[in-house]
C-alpha positions as a LaTeX table, in Angstrom:
\begin{tabular}{lrrr}
\hline
Residue & $x$ (\AA) & $y$ (\AA) & $z$ (\AA) \\
\hline
Met1 & 0.00 & 0.00 & 0.00 \\
Asp2 & 1.25 & 3.48 & $-0.88$ \\
Val3 & 0.03 & 6.86 & 0.33 \\
Lys4 & 0.86 & 10.46 & $-0.54$ \\
Arg5 & $-0.46$ & 13.98 & $-0.06$ \\
Ala6 & $-2.22$ & 15.04 & $-3.25$ \\
Leu7 & $-0.96$ & 18.63 & $-3.18$ \\
Ser8 & 2.65 & 17.43 & $-2.81$ \\
Val9 & 2.48 & 15.87 & $-6.30$ \\
Pro10 & 3.92 & 18.31 & $-8.87$ \\
Ala11 & 1.34 & 20.17 & $-10.96$ \\
Glu12 & 1.91 & 19.96 & $-14.71$ \\
Lys13 & 0.53 & 22.41 & $-17.24$ \\
Ser14 & $-2.35$ & 20.86 & $-19.15$ \\
Glu15 & $-1.65$ & 20.99 & $-22.88$ \\
Gly16 & $-4.28$ & 22.86 & $-24.88$ \\
Ala17 & $-6.04$ & 24.09 & $-21.73$ \\
Lys18 & $-6.40$ & 27.60 & $-20.33$ \\
Asp19 & $-5.09$ & 28.13 & $-16.76$ \\
Thr20 & $-5.37$ & 24.41 & $-15.96$ \\
Thr21 & $-2.94$ & 21.99 & $-14.31$ \\
Ile22 & $-2.92$ & 18.22 & $-13.75$ \\
Arg23 & $-1.42$ & 16.33 & $-10.82$ \\
Trp24 & $-0.98$ & 12.64 & $-11.70$ \\
Leu25 & $-1.79$ & 11.20 & $-8.26$ \\
Trp26 & $-1.52$ & 7.55 & $-9.32$ \\
Gly27 & $-0.46$ & 6.04 & $-12.61$ \\
Lys28 & 2.00 & 3.73 & $-14.33$ \\
Ala29 & 4.98 & 5.41 & $-12.64$ \\
Asp30 & 3.50 & 4.37 & $-9.28$ \\
Gly31 & 2.87 & 0.78 & $-10.32$ \\
Ala32 & $-0.79$ & 1.25 & $-11.26$ \\
Asp33 & $-1.36$ & $-0.66$ & $-14.48$ \\
Lys34 & $-5.12$ & $-0.40$ & $-15.00$ \\
Phe35 & $-6.26$ & 3.06 & $-13.85$ \\
Ala36 & $-4.85$ & 6.55 & $-13.26$ \\
Leu37 & $-6.19$ & 9.09 & $-10.80$ \\
Arg38 & $-5.60$ & 12.75 & $-11.56$ \\
Leu39 & $-6.29$ & 15.99 & $-9.69$ \\
Ile40 & $-7.29$ & 18.72 & $-12.14$ \\
Glu41 & $-7.06$ & 22.35 & $-11.01$ \\
Val42 & $-8.61$ & 25.15 & $-13.05$ \\
Ala43 & $-8.11$ & 28.82 & $-12.19$ \\
Pro44 & $-11.04$ & 31.28 & $-12.42$ \\
Gly45 & $-11.73$ & 31.92 & $-16.11$ \\
Gly46 & $-9.88$ & 28.75 & $-17.10$ \\
Ser47 & $-11.02$ & 25.63 & $-18.93$ \\
Thr48 & $-9.93$ & 22.34 & $-20.38$ \\
Pro49 & $-9.91$ & 22.07 & $-24.17$ \\
His50 & $-13.11$ & 21.10 & $-25.99$ \\
His51 & $-12.06$ & 17.54 & $-26.81$ \\
Ser52 & $-12.82$ & 13.82 & $-26.92$ \\
His53 & $-10.81$ & 10.63 & $-26.44$ \\
Pro54 & $-11.49$ & 6.92 & $-26.88$ \\
Tyr55 & $-11.73$ & 6.15 & $-23.16$ \\
Glu56 & $-14.23$ & 6.92 & $-20.41$ \\
His57 & $-13.50$ & 8.92 & $-17.32$ \\
Glu58 & $-15.16$ & 9.52 & $-14.01$ \\
Val59 & $-15.10$ & 12.89 & $-12.28$ \\
Tyr60 & $-15.70$ & 13.98 & $-8.68$ \\
Val61 & $-15.80$ & 17.73 & $-7.90$ \\
Leu62 & $-13.85$ & 18.57 & $-4.73$ \\
Glu63 & $-14.02$ & 22.35 & $-4.73$ \\
Gly64 & $-15.54$ & 25.14 & $-6.81$ \\
Lys65 & $-18.10$ & 25.17 & $-9.60$ \\
Val66 & $-17.78$ & 23.73 & $-13.08$ \\
Arg67 & $-19.80$ & 23.98 & $-16.26$ \\
Leu68 & $-19.47$ & 20.59 & $-17.96$ \\
Met69 & $-20.13$ & 21.18 & $-21.65$ \\
Gly70 & $-21.11$ & 18.34 & $-23.99$ \\
Ala71 & $-23.00$ & 17.51 & $-27.16$ \\
Ala72 & $-26.18$ & 16.95 & $-25.12$ \\
Gly73 & $-25.94$ & 20.36 & $-23.42$ \\
Glu74 & $-24.29$ & 21.57 & $-20.26$ \\
His75 & $-24.46$ & 20.78 & $-16.57$ \\
Leu76 & $-23.50$ & 22.98 & $-13.63$ \\
Leu77 & $-21.67$ & 20.92 & $-11.00$ \\
Glu78 & $-20.27$ & 21.87 & $-7.61$ \\
Ala79 & $-18.41$ & 20.22 & $-4.74$ \\
Gly80 & $-19.83$ & 16.78 & $-4.04$ \\
Asp81 & $-21.17$ & 16.24 & $-7.57$ \\
Thr82 & $-19.89$ & 13.56 & $-9.92$ \\
Ala83 & $-20.01$ & 12.93 & $-13.68$ \\
Phe84 & $-19.33$ & 10.09 & $-16.09$ \\
Val85 & $-17.94$ & 11.03 & $-19.52$ \\
Arg86 & $-18.40$ & 8.24 & $-22.05$ \\
Pro87 & $-15.73$ & 7.20 & $-24.56$ \\
Ser88 & $-15.52$ & 9.52 & $-27.60$ \\
Glu89 & $-17.96$ & 12.02 & $-26.05$ \\
Val90 & $-16.95$ & 15.61 & $-26.85$ \\
His91 & $-16.67$ & 17.56 & $-23.58$ \\
Gln92 & $-15.11$ & 20.54 & $-21.81$ \\
Phe93 & $-14.77$ & 21.61 & $-18.18$ \\
Val94 & $-15.10$ & 25.37 & $-17.59$ \\
Asn95 & $-14.51$ & 27.00 & $-14.19$ \\
Ala96 & $-17.87$ & 28.62 & $-13.40$ \\
Gly97 & $-16.86$ & 30.14 & $-10.06$ \\
Asp98 & $-14.69$ & 32.84 & $-8.52$ \\
Gly99 & $-12.20$ & 30.45 & $-6.90$ \\
Val100 & $-10.03$ & 27.53 & $-7.96$ \\
Leu101 & $-11.92$ & 24.52 & $-9.34$ \\
Arg102 & $-10.51$ & 21.16 & $-8.19$ \\
Phe103 & $-11.79$ & 17.79 & $-9.35$ \\
Leu104 & $-10.60$ & 14.21 & $-9.34$ \\
Cys105 & $-10.59$ & 12.41 & $-12.67$ \\
Gly106 & $-10.14$ & 8.65 & $-13.05$ \\
Ile107 & $-9.14$ & 7.17 & $-16.42$ \\
Pro108 & $-8.12$ & 3.72 & $-17.63$ \\
Leu109 & $-4.51$ & 3.22 & $-18.66$ \\
\hline
\end{tabular}
């Protein structure tokens, strides 16, 4: 069993995103071979790119407000809310609040 403090993991700039960083909490480098867990942080006014990918991901909002944009419309989520993004679904996360948006995102490896 391994443990670590999430905010001690280095934040990496998220390519193609505006004012967004990713902390790879668990992944292949840690010995995880099936799933990765990431902490996404989006500054006020920031967003992830409008994109899709061939894998699903699960999201849990820790702090702040997010507008989750998709082909079927948009959803306003806040701390305690969760979302499932299906494979190949076009989506974007936009910080909809005045503070930092933080959410956990799980993806298969």
